[in-house]
VMD Tcl script that draws the C-alpha trace (Angstrom):
set ca {
  {91.68 160.63 68.22}
  {90.49 164.07 67.27}
  {91.51 167.05 69.92}
  {89.80 168.05 72.84}
  {89.35 171.09 72.90}
  {86.54 171.88 74.61}
  {87.93 170.38 77.55}
  {91.42 171.20 78.80}
  {92.25 167.85 81.07}
  {91.17 165.42 78.85}
  {92.96 166.85 75.89}
  {96.12 167.26 78.67}
  {95.35 163.06 79.73}
  {95.10 162.27 76.36}
  {98.30 163.84 74.85}
  {100.56 162.84 77.60}
  {98.85 159.31 77.27}
  {99.78 159.33 73.84}
  {103.73 160.84 73.73}
  {104.29 160.70 78.04}
  {106.74 158.51 79.25}
  {103.46 155.55 79.56}
  {103.55 155.48 75.93}
  {107.09 154.79 76.14}
  {107.18 152.25 78.66}
  {107.13 148.16 77.16}
  {105.98 145.32 79.15}
  {107.63 142.01 78.85}
  {106.69 138.42 79.56}
  {109.54 135.26 79.14}
  {107.48 132.10 79.43}
  {108.50 127.87 78.21}
  {111.31 127.15 80.75}
  {111.71 125.96 84.45}
  {111.04 129.27 87.25}
  {115.71 128.94 87.53}
  {116.30 129.38 83.80}
  {113.30 131.71 83.71}
  {114.98 133.73 86.24}
  {118.43 133.72 85.19}
  {117.25 134.81 82.06}
  {115.82 137.96 83.66}
  {118.29 138.94 85.69}
  {121.09 138.68 82.55}
  {118.23 140.50 79.84}
  {117.82 143.32 82.81}
  {121.79 143.91 83.29}
  {121.90 143.46 79.07}
  {119.85 146.17 78.01}
  {121.06 148.30 80.31}
  {124.24 148.54 78.89}
  {122.65 150.27 75.85}
  {121.94 153.56 77.79}
  {121.53 155.04 75.01}
  {118.24 153.26 74.44}
  {116.50 151.80 77.53}
  {116.20 154.50 80.54}
  {115.00 151.71 83.30}
  {114.77 147.80 83.50}
  {112.63 146.71 85.73}
  {112.26 143.23 87.08}
  {112.01 142.74 90.66}
  {110.46 145.48 93.81}
  {114.53 146.09 94.60}
  {115.83 146.52 90.57}
  {116.92 150.38 90.82}
  {120.00 152.38 91.87}
  {120.39 153.09 95.34}
  {123.10 155.22 94.20}
  {121.34 157.72 92.12}
  {118.82 157.83 94.41}
  {120.79 159.22 97.33}
  {119.50 162.66 97.06}
  {116.50 161.91 98.27}
  {117.03 160.08 101.32}
  {117.77 162.58 103.51}
  {114.10 164.01 103.23}
  {113.20 159.91 103.78}
  {111.08 161.54 107.02}
  {109.26 164.20 104.73}
  {108.39 161.28 101.90}
  {106.24 158.90 103.76}
  {103.71 158.99 106.80}
  {104.36 158.79 110.34}
  {106.43 156.21 112.28}
  {105.63 155.21 115.90}
  {109.06 156.72 118.00}
  {108.01 155.77 121.59}
  {110.53 153.01 123.32}
  {108.42 149.82 122.78}
  {108.09 150.45 118.93}
  {111.72 150.99 118.28}
  {113.01 148.08 120.75}
  {110.87 145.95 119.00}
  {112.00 147.38 115.52}
  {115.93 146.98 115.97}
  {115.45 143.47 117.46}
  {113.79 143.45 113.69}
  {116.95 144.12 112.43}
  {118.87 142.22 114.31}
  {116.44 139.02 112.94}
  {117.95 140.52 109.18}
  {121.07 141.07 109.88}
  {121.49 137.22 111.61}
  {119.82 135.67 108.78}
  {121.56 138.20 105.94}
  {119.10 139.56 104.76}
  {121.16 141.44 101.87}
  {123.66 144.38 101.85}
  {120.63 146.82 101.61}
  {119.91 146.10 105.01}
  {123.79 146.21 106.53}
  {124.14 149.70 104.71}
  {121.20 151.48 106.12}
  {121.34 150.33 109.92}
  {123.20 152.91 111.01}
  {121.08 155.72 109.49}
  {118.03 154.44 108.57}
  {117.15 151.21 110.64}
  {113.82 151.95 110.66}
  {114.32 151.05 106.86}
  {112.03 154.72 105.92}
  {113.71 155.03 103.03}
  {113.46 151.41 101.66}
  {109.50 151.82 102.44}
  {109.72 154.52 100.48}
  {110.55 153.13 97.46}
  {108.87 149.75 97.40}
  {105.44 152.24 97.69}
  {105.86 153.69 94.59}
  {107.07 150.49 92.71}
  {104.51 148.20 93.49}
  {105.00 145.79 96.44}
  {101.70 144.96 96.13}
  {102.83 143.75 92.29}
  {104.04 140.28 90.81}
  {105.61 138.19 92.74}
  {109.00 137.77 93.69}
  {110.81 134.06 93.86}
  {114.61 133.56 92.48}
  {113.91 137.38 93.48}
  {112.68 138.82 89.45}
  {109.03 139.05 89.34}
  {106.47 136.18 88.36}
  {103.26 136.31 86.79}
  {100.36 134.40 89.57}
  {100.73 131.17 87.98}
  {104.61 131.51 88.79}
  {104.75 130.35 84.85}
  {106.59 133.19 83.42}
  {109.13 136.00 85.10}
  {107.56 140.05 84.30}
  {109.94 143.12 83.09}
  {109.28 146.83 82.60}
  {112.10 148.89 80.16}
  {111.25 152.40 80.29}
  {112.98 153.39 76.48}
  {115.12 156.73 76.24}
  {112.46 158.83 74.67}
  {111.21 162.04 74.69}
  {107.91 160.76 73.02}
  {106.45 157.70 71.49}
  {108.92 157.98 68.37}
  {108.28 155.21 66.25}
  {111.95 154.67 64.99}
  {112.99 154.20 68.29}
  {110.19 152.44 69.81}
  {111.69 150.28 66.76}
  {115.19 149.36 67.59}
  {114.07 148.79 71.03}
  {112.17 145.84 69.92}
  {114.30 144.58 67.57}
  {117.40 144.90 70.79}
  {115.43 143.55 73.14}
  {114.59 140.28 70.45}
  {118.31 140.29 69.35}
  {119.29 140.35 73.03}
  {117.14 137.70 74.05}
  {117.96 135.68 71.19}
  {121.66 135.50 72.34}
  {120.55 134.66 75.82}
  {118.65 132.44 75.68}
  {119.57 128.93 76.05}
  {117.01 126.90 74.65}
  {114.33 127.65 72.06}
  {111.24 126.87 74.35}
  {111.31 129.81 75.56}
  {109.39 132.40 74.55}
  {109.48 136.35 74.36}
  {106.38 138.80 74.43}
  {106.87 142.19 74.53}
  {103.95 144.69 74.66}
  {103.20 148.01 75.47}
  {101.70 151.50 72.83}
  {105.57 151.99 71.65}
  {105.45 147.83 69.81}
  {101.67 147.90 69.07}
  {101.92 151.21 67.20}
  {105.45 150.40 65.77}
  {103.39 146.91 64.34}
  {100.58 148.95 63.05}
  {103.23 151.36 60.83}
  {103.99 148.07 59.10}
  {100.97 146.95 58.10}
  {99.94 150.20 56.82}
  {103.00 149.99 54.92}
  {103.11 146.72 53.70}
  {99.27 147.43 52.85}
  {100.47 150.71 50.86}
  {103.29 148.52 49.06}
  {100.70 145.77 48.10}
  {98.38 148.01 46.73}
  {101.26 150.21 44.79}
  {102.33 147.05 43.02}
  {98.39 146.46 42.45}
  {97.87 150.05 40.14}
  {101.36 149.64 38.31}
  {100.61 145.81 37.48}
  {97.44 147.50 36.54}
  {98.40 150.63 34.83}
  {100.34 148.71 32.45}
  {97.24 146.52 31.48}
  {95.16 149.69 30.77}
  {97.44 151.89 29.19}
  {98.65 148.44 26.83}
  {95.17 147.88 26.21}
  {93.21 151.08 25.73}
  {95.72 153.69 24.33}
  {98.08 150.48 22.50}
  {100.52 152.82 24.42}
  {103.30 153.45 26.99}
  {104.59 155.90 26.01}
  {101.34 157.22 27.76}
  {102.20 155.89 31.52}
  {105.05 157.03 31.86}
  {103.96 160.32 30.58}
  {100.91 160.54 32.66}
  {103.89 159.47 35.88}
  {104.42 162.97 35.79}
  {101.17 164.97 37.32}
  {101.60 161.85 39.44}
  {105.00 161.75 40.56}
  {104.89 166.10 40.99}
  {101.62 165.93 43.21}
  {103.20 163.35 45.58}
  {106.46 165.54 46.22}
  {104.83 168.62 46.20}
  {102.53 167.25 48.77}
  {105.05 165.02 50.47}
  {107.57 168.46 50.94}
  {104.68 171.03 52.03}
  {103.08 168.51 54.82}
  {106.48 167.72 56.11}
  {106.60 171.97 56.04}
  {103.13 173.47 57.60}
  {103.01 169.55 59.89}
  {107.00 169.30 61.03}
  {105.65 165.35 60.69}
  {103.30 163.54 57.88}
  {101.12 161.03 59.20}
  {100.49 157.03 59.08}
  {96.85 157.52 57.58}
  {98.33 160.30 55.04}
  {100.75 157.93 53.66}
  {97.59 155.07 53.58}
  {95.38 157.85 52.15}
  {96.69 159.67 51.05}
  {98.87 158.26 48.22}
  {95.71 156.07 46.84}
  {93.94 159.96 46.76}
  {96.13 161.05 44.59}
  {95.47 158.37 42.21}
  {92.60 160.37 41.17}
  {95.67 162.71 39.62}
  {96.14 159.84 37.13}
  {92.18 161.13 35.67}
  {93.64 164.48 34.35}
  {95.74 163.30 32.17}
  {93.59 160.34 31.06}
  {91.23 162.83 30.07}
  {93.74 164.23 28.11}
  {94.74 161.13 26.03}
  {91.46 160.78 25.81}
  {90.65 163.72 24.06}
  {93.22 164.35 21.98}
  {93.03 164.43 18.40}
  {95.47 163.86 15.15}
  {94.05 167.49 13.67}
  {94.99 169.09 16.19}
  {97.69 170.22 18.76}
  {96.99 168.63 22.38}
  {97.20 172.30 23.77}
  {93.61 172.88 22.19}
  {92.63 169.23 22.60}
  {92.91 169.97 25.92}
  {91.54 173.78 25.63}
  {88.25 172.08 25.26}
  {87.51 170.21 28.20}
  {89.75 172.68 30.45}
  {86.01 174.50 31.74}
  {85.56 171.04 33.02}
  {88.67 169.68 34.35}
  {88.99 172.70 36.50}
  {85.71 172.42 37.74}
  {85.83 168.95 39.05}
  {89.72 169.26 39.87}
  {88.31 171.97 41.97}
  {85.52 170.08 43.44}
  {87.63 167.76 44.88}
  {89.86 170.06 46.07}
  {87.19 172.17 47.81}
  {85.79 168.93 49.30}
  {89.32 167.77 50.93}
  {90.06 171.59 52.15}
  {87.39 171.12 53.96}
  {89.15 168.39 55.94}
  {91.38 171.84 57.69}
  {90.82 172.19 60.93}
  {89.14 169.28 61.13}
  {90.18 168.66 64.79}
  {92.26 165.33 64.02}
  {95.90 165.80 63.63}
  {96.01 163.67 60.69}
  {93.13 164.49 58.86}
  {94.23 168.10 58.50}
  {97.23 167.05 57.27}
  {95.80 164.62 54.42}
  {93.24 167.53 53.55}
  {96.84 170.02 52.44}
  {98.44 166.75 51.19}
  {95.35 166.24 49.20}
  {94.77 169.70 48.18}
  {98.75 170.47 46.91}
  {99.03 167.24 45.32}
  {95.64 167.55 43.75}
  {96.45 171.15 42.39}
  {100.15 170.32 41.34}
  {98.83 167.80 39.34}
  {96.07 169.92 37.45}
  {98.60 172.77 36.35}
  {101.25 169.83 35.30}
  {98.47 168.67 33.57}
  {97.80 172.05 31.94}
  {100.58 173.77 31.08}
  {103.33 171.16 31.05}
  {102.20 167.67 30.08}
  {101.02 169.23 26.15}
  {104.04 170.18 25.19}
  {105.52 166.78 25.20}
  {102.68 164.95 24.07}
  {102.92 163.98 20.78}
  {99.14 162.49 19.52}
  {100.71 160.37 17.17}
  {102.28 158.04 20.39}
  {99.24 158.03 22.31}
  {96.14 155.49 19.44}
  {93.49 156.04 21.68}
  {90.72 152.29 21.54}
  {87.59 154.39 21.63}
  {84.41 152.82 22.58}
  {81.21 153.22 22.35}
  {77.77 152.43 24.04}
  {74.86 152.71 22.98}
  {72.62 153.78 25.81}
  {69.72 156.22 24.80}
  {66.85 155.69 27.79}
  {63.17 157.59 27.71}
  {62.80 160.40 30.39}
  {60.23 157.72 32.00}
  {63.42 155.22 32.01}
  {65.26 157.43 33.96}
  {62.97 158.81 36.54}
  {62.69 154.87 37.08}
  {65.83 154.40 37.06}
  {66.75 156.92 39.71}
  {64.01 155.52 41.60}
  {65.35 152.61 42.00}
  {69.14 153.42 42.82}
  {68.21 155.54 45.41}
  {65.65 153.67 47.05}
  {68.35 150.86 47.12}
  {70.70 152.28 49.22}
  {68.21 153.54 51.85}
  {65.98 150.81 51.99}
  {69.53 149.04 53.50}
  {70.47 151.50 55.19}
  {66.94 151.00 57.31}
  {67.44 147.30 57.84}
  {70.63 148.22 60.17}
  {69.50 147.60 64.00}
  {73.33 149.98 64.57}
  {74.07 152.24 61.67}
  {76.49 154.31 63.41}
  {79.64 152.57 65.34}
  {79.92 153.93 68.45}
  {82.46 151.78 69.48}
  {86.16 152.68 69.18}
  {87.60 149.16 69.16}
  {85.81 149.42 65.88}
  {88.50 151.37 64.11}
  {90.70 150.98 66.09}
  {93.83 149.48 64.15}
  {95.76 147.24 66.78}
  {94.53 143.51 66.83}
  {91.96 142.26 69.32}
  {94.66 139.52 70.09}
  {97.09 142.57 70.71}
  {94.68 143.76 73.03}
  {94.11 141.49 75.10}
  {97.79 140.57 75.25}
  {98.38 143.53 76.58}
  {95.29 143.69 79.04}
  {96.78 140.37 80.53}
  {100.13 141.57 80.77}
  {98.94 145.20 82.39}
  {97.43 142.68 85.35}
  {100.21 140.28 85.66}
  {102.36 143.68 86.37}
  {99.74 145.40 88.80}
  {100.08 147.81 86.59}
  {98.06 150.65 86.64}
  {94.25 150.67 84.79}
  {94.77 152.76 81.30}
  {91.81 153.73 81.15}
  {90.36 154.87 84.65}
  {91.48 157.98 85.86}
  {91.06 160.31 88.08}
  {91.83 163.76 87.61}
  {92.74 167.45 88.75}
  {94.32 170.65 87.87}
  {96.08 173.72 89.03}
  {97.54 176.90 88.51}
  {100.50 174.70 91.21}
  {101.74 172.10 91.73}
  {101.25 172.46 95.51}
  {97.04 172.64 94.98}
  {96.88 170.46 92.43}
  {99.61 168.44 94.66}
  {96.53 168.63 97.36}
  {93.87 167.69 95.11}
  {95.52 164.38 94.52}
  {96.19 163.57 98.24}
  {92.84 164.02 98.77}
  {90.85 162.14 95.95}
  {94.00 159.56 97.26}
  {92.69 159.48 101.45}
  {88.85 159.14 99.67}
  {90.06 156.33 97.27}
  {92.03 153.91 100.06}
  {87.69 152.71 100.73}
  {87.77 151.62 97.19}
  {90.92 149.52 97.78}
  {89.75 148.49 101.65}
  {86.82 147.29 100.07}
  {87.89 144.66 97.73}
  {87.43 146.63 94.88}
  {90.70 147.56 93.65}
  {93.96 146.11 94.55}
  {95.59 149.17 94.81}
  {96.28 153.11 94.31}
  {98.28 155.78 92.70}
  {99.21 158.81 93.26}
  {102.43 161.66 92.19}
  {101.92 162.27 95.93}
  {103.50 159.10 96.69}
  {106.27 160.41 94.96}
  {106.21 164.28 96.13}
  {103.90 164.89 98.76}
  {102.63 168.41 98.78}
  {104.77 171.02 100.97}
  {101.97 171.41 103.49}
  {101.74 167.38 103.93}
  {105.40 167.63 104.20}
  {105.58 170.15 106.76}
  {103.22 168.44 108.50}
  {105.68 165.19 108.66}
  {108.19 167.46 110.11}
  {105.70 168.47 112.76}
  {105.34 165.12 113.73}
  {108.92 163.91 114.47}
  {110.17 163.66 117.48}
  {112.96 166.25 118.78}
  {116.60 164.88 119.25}
  {116.35 164.94 123.48}
  {112.67 162.75 122.58}
  {114.48 159.96 120.56}
  {117.82 159.78 121.99}
  {115.92 158.98 125.72}
  {113.56 156.66 123.49}
  {116.66 154.89 122.06}
  {118.16 154.41 125.01}
  {115.70 152.77 126.51}
  {115.23 150.45 123.38}
  {118.58 149.55 123.37}
  {118.52 147.84 126.81}
  {119.74 144.40 126.54}
  {120.67 144.21 122.68}
  {124.03 143.70 121.75}
  {124.21 147.57 119.76}
  {126.45 150.35 120.56}
  {125.24 153.30 122.39}
  {126.69 155.19 119.99}
  {126.14 153.00 116.58}
  {122.68 154.77 116.22}
  {124.25 158.68 116.24}
  {124.58 159.57 112.80}
  {120.28 158.19 112.85}
  {119.85 161.01 115.76}
  {121.23 163.56 113.77}
  {119.46 162.62 110.06}
  {116.22 162.64 112.10}
  {116.97 166.05 113.72}
  {117.95 167.78 110.25}
  {115.39 166.14 109.01}
  {112.63 168.63 111.19}
  {114.41 171.37 109.40}
  {114.60 170.78 106.25}
  {113.27 172.78 103.18}
  {110.47 170.97 101.77}
  {111.05 168.38 98.34}
  {110.07 170.08 95.22}
  {109.06 169.43 91.68}
  {112.57 169.93 90.16}
  {114.30 168.07 93.34}
  {112.34 165.09 91.65}
  {113.19 165.52 88.38}
  {116.99 165.24 88.17}
  {116.88 161.61 89.72}
  {115.48 158.40 88.04}
  {112.24 159.38 90.03}
  {111.74 161.46 87.33}
  {109.66 159.35 84.69}
  {107.62 158.03 87.18}
  {106.80 161.32 88.44}
  {105.37 162.85 85.20}
  {103.72 159.73 84.89}
  {101.11 161.57 86.93}
  {102.22 164.92 86.98}
  {103.04 167.21 84.39}
  {102.56 170.93 82.86}
  {99.45 171.25 80.14}
  {99.98 175.08 79.39}
  {99.38 176.56 81.77}
  {97.94 174.38 84.51}
  {99.26 171.77 85.98}
  {97.45 168.32 86.39}
  {97.84 165.14 88.57}
  {96.78 161.75 87.58}
  {95.53 159.35 89.59}
  {95.20 156.16 88.88}
  {93.64 152.67 90.34}
  {94.99 149.32 89.87}
  {92.76 145.63 89.09}
  {89.32 146.52 89.30}
  {87.42 143.34 90.86}
  {83.87 144.64 89.76}
  {83.66 147.23 87.22}
  {79.81 147.40 88.45}
  {80.60 147.40 92.23}
  {82.87 150.57 91.40}
  {81.03 152.54 88.82}
  {78.18 151.99 92.12}
  {80.85 153.34 94.41}
  {81.09 156.06 92.32}
  {77.59 157.25 91.90}
  {77.78 157.85 96.40}
  {80.60 159.87 96.30}
  {79.61 162.52 93.48}
  {82.66 165.42 94.45}
  {85.38 162.37 93.66}
  {83.48 161.08 90.42}
  {83.88 164.77 89.41}
  {87.65 164.32 88.40}
  {86.98 159.89 86.56}
  {87.78 160.45 83.05}
  {86.91 156.39 81.92}
  {89.24 157.78 78.60}
  {87.80 155.03 76.76}
  {83.93 155.92 77.43}
  {85.43 160.49 76.34}
  {87.06 159.19 73.40}
  {84.08 157.60 72.06}
  {81.74 160.73 73.22}
  {84.94 162.77 71.24}
  {84.24 160.34 68.04}
  {80.90 161.22 68.02}
  {80.76 164.43 67.84}
  {83.76 164.34 65.12}
  {81.44 162.33 63.41}
  {78.00 164.98 63.12}
  {80.55 167.68 63.20}
  {81.62 165.80 59.81}
  {78.10 164.94 59.19}
  {77.63 168.68 58.99}
  {80.92 169.23 57.20}
  {80.19 166.90 54.75}
  {76.38 168.32 54.09}
  {77.76 171.55 53.92}
  {80.49 170.80 50.94}
  {77.51 169.26 49.16}
  {74.88 172.69 49.32}
  {77.80 174.00 47.84}
  {78.92 172.26 45.67}
  {75.80 172.32 44.45}
  {75.25 175.64 44.10}
  {77.97 176.14 42.19}
  {77.25 173.20 39.79}
  {73.69 175.31 39.40}
  {76.06 178.70 38.08}
  {77.96 176.39 36.23}
  {75.19 175.48 33.70}
  {72.65 177.73 34.50}
  {69.75 175.63 34.62}
  {68.79 174.09 37.93}
  {67.02 170.92 35.98}
  {70.43 170.46 34.79}
  {71.98 171.03 37.79}
  {69.51 168.02 39.59}
  {70.57 165.42 36.38}
  {73.94 166.30 36.95}
  {73.93 165.82 41.08}
  {72.20 162.78 41.26}
  {74.35 160.28 39.56}
  {76.23 162.04 42.43}
  {73.42 161.79 45.24}
  {73.53 158.31 44.11}
  {76.79 156.76 44.61}
  {77.18 159.33 47.64}
  {73.78 157.19 49.40}
  {75.24 153.36 47.80}
  {79.11 154.42 49.30}
  {76.73 154.29 53.24}
  {75.05 151.43 51.98}
  {78.03 149.03 51.02}
  {80.14 148.72 54.77}
  {75.97 147.70 56.36}
  {75.76 145.48 53.51}
  {78.68 143.89 54.51}
  {77.87 143.92 58.65}
  {79.40 146.68 59.88}
  {78.26 150.09 61.13}
  {78.80 153.49 59.38}
  {82.03 155.45 61.52}
  {83.77 158.88 60.86}
  {85.84 157.54 57.77}
  {83.29 156.37 56.00}
  {81.83 159.83 55.94}
  {85.85 161.53 55.41}
  {85.73 158.49 52.07}
  {82.33 160.27 51.02}
  {84.98 163.57 49.78}
  {86.13 161.14 47.18}
  {83.17 159.92 45.99}
  {81.98 162.89 45.92}
  {84.49 165.02 44.08}
  {84.99 161.73 41.10}
  {81.07 161.91 41.15}
  {81.26 165.31 40.46}
  {84.09 164.29 37.49}
  {82.46 161.58 35.77}
  {78.72 163.07 35.50}
  {80.34 166.70 34.41}
  {82.38 165.00 32.27}
  {78.88 162.38 30.39}
  {76.53 165.98 30.49}
  {79.00 168.01 28.89}
  {76.84 169.87 25.89}
  {78.55 169.15 22.63}
  {77.38 167.93 19.27}
  {79.86 165.85 18.57}
  {79.90 162.24 19.04}
  {83.66 161.51 18.68}
  {83.72 163.88 22.28}
  {81.58 162.36 23.75}
  {83.32 158.90 22.86}
  {86.19 160.31 24.47}
  {84.81 161.72 27.41}
  {83.33 157.84 27.62}
  {86.75 156.70 27.42}
  {88.82 158.54 29.91}
  {85.82 158.16 32.47}
  {85.32 154.45 31.99}
  {89.29 154.29 32.66}
  {88.84 156.38 35.66}
  {86.02 154.44 37.10}
  {88.24 150.77 36.77}
  {91.38 151.91 38.21}
  {89.15 153.65 41.03}
  {87.33 151.31 42.02}
  {90.14 148.22 41.42}
  {92.37 150.46 43.91}
  {90.05 150.82 46.73}
  {88.81 147.33 46.09}
  {91.93 146.35 47.03}
  {92.25 149.05 50.27}
  {88.76 147.54 51.42}
  {90.29 144.50 52.08}
  {92.83 145.79 54.48}
  {93.60 144.24 57.92}
  {93.98 148.30 58.83}
  {90.00 149.14 59.70}
  {90.09 153.00 58.74}
  {91.32 151.51 55.66}
  {89.38 148.88 55.13}
  {86.27 151.82 56.33}
  {87.66 154.21 53.21}
  {88.31 151.26 50.79}
  {84.16 149.53 51.09}
  {83.43 153.21 50.73}
  {85.14 154.76 48.01}
  {85.61 151.46 45.61}
  {81.45 151.26 45.87}
  {80.80 155.23 45.82}
  {82.44 155.14 42.88}
  {81.19 153.00 40.61}
  {77.70 154.06 41.33}
  {78.84 157.07 40.36}
  {80.08 155.99 36.64}
  {76.71 153.23 36.04}
  {74.27 156.05 37.10}
  {76.02 159.00 35.56}
  {76.38 156.56 32.73}
  {72.38 155.80 32.61}
  {71.50 159.20 33.27}
  {73.37 161.51 30.79}
  {71.50 163.42 29.15}
  {73.18 162.59 25.79}
  {73.70 158.98 23.63}
  {76.35 157.62 21.72}
  {76.43 155.68 18.20}
  {79.01 153.92 16.86}
  {79.62 155.98 13.76}
  {83.03 156.88 13.44}
  {84.66 160.21 12.00}
  {87.16 159.91 8.46}
  {90.25 160.47 11.14}
  {89.60 158.06 13.34}
  {91.43 154.94 13.08}
}
mol new
graphics top color blue
foreach p $ca { graphics top sphere $p radius 0.5 }
foreach p [lrange $ca 0 end-1] q [lrange $ca 1 end] { graphics top cylinder $p $q radius 0.2 }
display resetview
């Protein structure tokens, strides 16, 4: 996603969603067996995963699956953490009678352990409220979905951010542990969550890159065997390419401290352009001159071509997409390296005797009138295709998401069954201090309870449920009874009940102590197992504290939006992440289009100065323009709409198209040199179009978008540059050409 520099709250939220605890939480579903068998497996799986403390921080499969001992530091503050209880004599008597029922029915060790210190079970109420008491159905002591056909678990991975290697290991460990525990092959395990989906996308990208690499190796072997009749030339061509990849990876890693997936997916393919530089050298070799001299003849044109591509891609730097900023650095460093290696190193390693280009000729001599007709035809065709589209611009983020629709649906279903907070709908508050931020969160939460009362949502989650504001904690302290008042009411409540009179002295002392405690602070919670849960909703971004209030299970989005319209103050804090990110992408698409037009104008001016003729510059830029329009028209012809990545792919079309047009329109009367131009450019167009045609069928939408645009755009650049070039080629071979 692009940076939301204009909206600090949204940027903070995006950063937390991508790198915070939400991103490292996995959802598990076990199905395909009897209830009792699934419950047993759920319990065993939880216990086994918790033993791997270096990988898993927490595993929950019920409302009580937390470590009470680790939460003991919070126990004295329980009356500051929950709403005021009823302390009159009648309420206390009913509470004590209920504890008798619990003890006689064997309700569990929790009641027995807390009976004399917390007979109201206030601490358990606090914890149950945090861990979705309205969440999944409990059966056999574990979570089941609403149909009671599968068990559910929540797994927190031990990672401070979305580290894909850690997430890969976590998924592998879960599957291996499950396989060792499952007693029948009919039991199915389903894992979902941002981390798992990201790992699967990375795997898909790697597979696409591997397949593309194998295809390119085979293609290049065939091309060099036919076009140059030399495998020696292929090995030499790999020198600029490998140098470019090495320098690009090192530079990108050094500047950004990571290499983004889009860089690996598209950057290595982009560096295939680096092959064009040695191709030009090999195609222009002559038996009667040294390789350095051969390169010198074409160097000004080759330098302008390479510099144009580098300038085009540097437009991505600082664009707002971290991955695409990396791509700009990757491309610029790689192309520069390949250009310099070809210029200053490769000529000294090339032996013209071992490279024998199979030159060919195309005798295309068109009159000015025919060229003008072709220009009009090739310009109008893609324009007409684009005009036929009802939806020219892609506005949905789902269309470019690398996550398959089935995976998104499974994730949504799991979240619904777990009653997990909505991912997209968030109410955000910010403040310079934790206290102000928590007070704002408490206000928003109280207002949102109306939605819950109306049945529009099932629950509201706020960080103030974990850590109330100091103001709220002080208020709750004031509502606690004094020791004398509580002793008097307790004495009356104990009348007729089989409790010892002194049994509840620890409770009386703890309530009295609660009246004078200093309020809990953020660091107090951060040192407990509740830290991750708190950080999901309360975190620092820059100098601001951000809180996020989430709702669960929106039953009617229309009623939800209508209620927000009636409560404009609450609506101001509402962010629908999907809508907000789509708005960001729209803004970025406009910005990218403006950048592209700026680069196109800049390169056009450079071509005018280089050619010293507006007319000649026009004929050089016309094939490029035809290629760019064709690159935009192809996705529409295939039924897609134009997204920001189609526009980014046009930068490569622009660079390649200029290369073809510059060489085809190069001023020369040497027939051999014209054939050498045709030879080099034909091979470049063939290999580039073929590579990106393969990429066009990638299951990753971003890669497919780039593949469709580049393959069609580069091919049309080549065809139009060949047809519209200012010179023709004959079949006359000089004596020294074999």
